[in-house]
TORLO-818428 format. One record per residue: x, y, z of N, C-alpha, C in turn. Coordinates in steps of 0.02 Angstrom, whole numbers, padded with zeros to 5 digits, always signed. Each point is the difference from the previous one (the first is absolute). Example, Ala and Ser with C-alpha at 12.3 -4.5 7.8 and 13.67 -1.06 7.14 Angstrom:
2
+00660-00284+00390-00045+00059+00000+00045+00060+00000-00018+00053-00036+00042+00059+00003-00039+00055+00037
***
This chain:
84
+01115-04222-05550+00067+00031-00002+00005+00065-00013-00044+00027-00053+00001+00065-00014-00025+00053+00057-00046-00025+00044-00020+00041+00042+00038+00002+00056+00040-00052+00013+00059+00003+00048+00049+00053-00017+00026+00008-00065+00040+00050-00035-00021+00062+00013-00061+00010-00022-00031+00071+00014+00002+00022+00066-00016-00046+00053-00001+00017+00065+00062+00028+00028+00058-00047-00033+00071+00024+00020+00018+00068-00025-00020+00011-00064+00025+00070-00022-00036+00055+00037-00074-00009+00028-00029+00042+00034+00021+00011+00071+00025-00049+00026+00033-00005+00066+00075+00040+00001+00020+00007-00057+00065+00035-00010+00050-00027+00026+00025-00041-00043+00063-00060+00033+00062+00045+00026+00010-00014+00064+00049+00032+00039+00066-00002-00030+00020-00055-00041+00064-00010-00030+00019+00047-00057-00051+00037-00029+00011+00041-00052+00004+00072+00025-00008+00006+00051-00006+00085+00020+00068+00038-00020+00048-00028+00002+00060+00043-00009+00030-00004-00073-00040-00046-00032-00006-00005-00074-00044+00051-00044-00058-00008+00027-00050+00046-00035+00005+00070+00030+00024+00017+00048+00007+00062+00035+00074+00002+00013+00051+00021-00045+00076+00000+00015+00022+00053+00043+00048-00017+00049+00023+00051+00048+00077+00001-00018+00018+00060+00016+00079+00012-00018+00039-00023+00055+00051-00045-00014+00044-00018+00045+00075+00020-00021+00046+00010+00055+00063+00008-00020+00045-00055+00024+00046-00026-00048+00049-00039+00007+00067+00029-00006+00043-00032+00032+00077+00022-00001+00034-00036-00057+00028+00035-00046+00035-00025-00046+00061-00050+00027+00009-00054-00010+00058-00039+00021+00065+00027-00026+00009+00034-00057+00070+00016-00024+00020+00071+00029-00046+00049-00001+00021+00074+00019-00033+00022+00065-00051-00034+00026-00018+00011+00063-00058+00061-00002-00016+00012-00063-00062+00050-00016-00062-00021+00018-00056+00052+00013-00054-00023+00003-00031-00008-00075-00038-00060-00012-00039-00015-00053-00073-00019+00006-00045+00045-00035-00067-00001+00005-00023-00054-00048-00048-00040+00033-00032-00045-00034-00067-00017+00029-00044-00007-00047-00073-00013+00028-00012-00071+00018-00052-00013+00045-00008-00060+00017-00028-00049-00057-00020+00020-00061-00022-00045-00048+00055+00003-00049+00057+00005+00009+00063-00004-00050+00044-00057+00031+00034-00040-00044+00043-00042+00011+00076+00024+00004+00005+00062-00029+00071+00025+00006+00000+00076-00023+00048+00035+00011+00017+00068-00009+00076+00017-00006+00019+00043-00039+00068+00010-00015+00020+00057+00038+00059+00000+00037+00028+00046+00035+00029+00059-00055-00031+00065+00015+00016+00051-00036+00076+00035+00010+00027-00032+00053+00068+00022+00013+00049-00036-00038-00007-00065+00009+00059-00050-00027-00027-00048-00053-00074-00006-00011-00023-00039-00064-00011-00075+00033+00010-00013+00063-00019-00066+00021-00076-00020+00001-00009-00053-00021-00067-00023+00006-00015-00033+00068-00047+00033+00038-00017-00007+00069-00074-00052-00010-00008-00050+00033-00050-00041-00010-00031+00000+00081-00076-00015-00023-00039-00002+00058-00036-00064+00005+00007-00037+00052-00041-00070+00014-00059+00024+00011-00046-00016-00046-00081-00010+00007-00023-00056+00034-00024+00002+00053-00032-00069+00023-00082+00017+00001-00030-00028-00044-00072+00018+00000-00038-00064-00022-00061+00010+00003-00047-00063-00030+00022-00015-00070+00024+00030-00037+00023-00030-00071+00036-00057+00001+00041-00009+00060+00044-00059+00007-00051-00069+00022-00058+00008+00026-00031-00055+00017-00077-00003-00018-00038+00057-00009-00076+00005-00012-00009-00027-00080-00044-00047-00020-00018-00017-00062-00039+00049-00029-00024+00047+00036-00038+00060-00043+00033+00064+00001+00074-00003+00013+00029+00052-00002+00006+00045-00076+00000-00050-00050+00013+00032-00063-00071+00040-00016-00055-00029+00014-00067+00022-00020-00008+00064+00056+00018+00003+00052-00010+00059+00053+00041+00050-00011+00059-00010-00027+00049+00064-00007-00002+00023-00076-00032-00037-00040+00000+00008-00077+00055-00027-00028+00003-00017-00070+00053-00032-00026+00066+00039-00013-00002+00067-00011+00059+00038-00003+00039+00002+00064-00037+00018+00046+00034+00003+00065+00025-00062+00021-00032-00049-00007+00017-00071+00023+00068-00015-00052-00001+00011-00062+00071-00014-00036+00049+00042+00013-00015+00062+00021+00058+00054+00013+00042-00032+00075-00046-00014+00037+00021-00029+00076+00029-00073-00002-00007-00042-00056+00020-00066+00007+00052-00003-00058+00010+00042-00035+00056+00013-00054+00072-00020+00035+00035-00048-00028+00077-00011+00025+00034+00054-00037+00044+00034+00041+00045+00048-00041+00073-00023-00006
***
C-alpha cells in the first residue's frame, strides 16, 4: 500500500492542481454585483464593497479520495473541509 501511495504522489494527482497551485478567480457578489477575488484553494471571500461573504464551490478529490488528507497535508485538508 505504501508503494502505491508513493507512486500516486510522484504522478502528481490531477485533482489537487488548483489546490496546490492556486489560481485567482473572480466571482460576482450576489448582493451588490461587484467583483470579488477568490483563490481556487479558498472556500469563501468577503466582498470589500458590501461585506457579503461569497462562497466558492470547490469540487475536488477531497470529496472522494481516501488519500486526500495525506496528499494535501493536514492543514490544507482541514481548511477546505471546515464547515463555516
